[in-house]
N, C-alpha and C positions, 0 to 999 in steps of 0.2 A: 715663335710658337709653331709655325708650319714646319720649320726645320726640326724641332724637337719631336713632333708627331711623326715626321718622316723617318727620323733616326730610330724612334721606338719601334715603328713598323719593320724597319730593316733588321733591327736586333731580334725581334720576335721571329721573323722569317729565318734568320741565321740560326737561332736556337732550335727551331723545329727541324731545320735541315740537318744540323749536327746530331741531334737526338736520333733522327731516323737513320743517319749514316752509321752511328755507333750501334744501333739495333741491328742493322744489316751486317756489320762486321762481327758482331757477337753471335749471329745465327747462321754461320756458314756450313755447319755440319749437315750431312745428308739426312733427308727424311723420306719416308716411303708412304705413298697413298695407294691403298689397295682398292681396285675397282672390281666390277663383277667378272665372273668367269676366270679368275686367277690373274687378271692383268694388274699391273702395278706401275706406278710412276715414281721414280727416284730422282730427287732434285734437292738443291739446297733449301733449307727451311724458309729463308727469306723470300725465295722465289715462289714457294707454295703460298705464303701469306699474301704476297703481292697479287698472285693469280686469284686467290679467294676474294680479296678486296675488289679487284677489277670485275670479277664475275658478279659480285653483289651490287656494285655500282651500275653495271649494265642492266641487271634485272630491275633495279629501282627505276632507272630511266625508261626502260621498256614498259614498266607498269604505269608510268605517268603519261605516256604518249597519247592514249585515247582522251584523257582529260585536256591535254594541251590542244589537241585537234578540236575538241568541243568548244573550248574558250576562243580559239582562233576563228571558228565559224561564227560564234556569237559576236565577236569584235568586228568581223567584216560586215555582218548585218547591221550593227550599230552605226557603221560609217556610211551606210547608204542614206541618201537624202529622203526625207519624208515627203509624201504626196502633198500637194497644196491643199489647204483647207477648203471645204465646200462653202459656197456662198450661202447666205441665210435664205435666199430665194429658192434654193434647191430642196425638194422634199427628201426626207430621210427614207432610205430604202431598207435599212435593217430595222427589225423590231426593237422597241425599247424594252430592256430587261426589267423585271420587277425588282424591287429592293431585296437585298439578301435577307433571308430568314422569313419571308412572307409567302 
């Protein structure tokens, strides 16, 4: 069973690779990207598509970095040990809050 799953994964990866390889071979003609002030970039279309994909990937990762940092800080705080519980003889220093809604 494990060998069958491994074989299917390998076949799927090979199919994806050959599909992308055929796409790259079929899109070798030059394409032009026009920027501001009359500048332009002339490159094979597959390179332009790869660059646009990489730029989108980088922007998505950069957009998630603040949330990753926030979760990392919360996880570090959760790993810190809690202070020992107060003994029943110690008086409470903080006021008791009234029940919610009253």
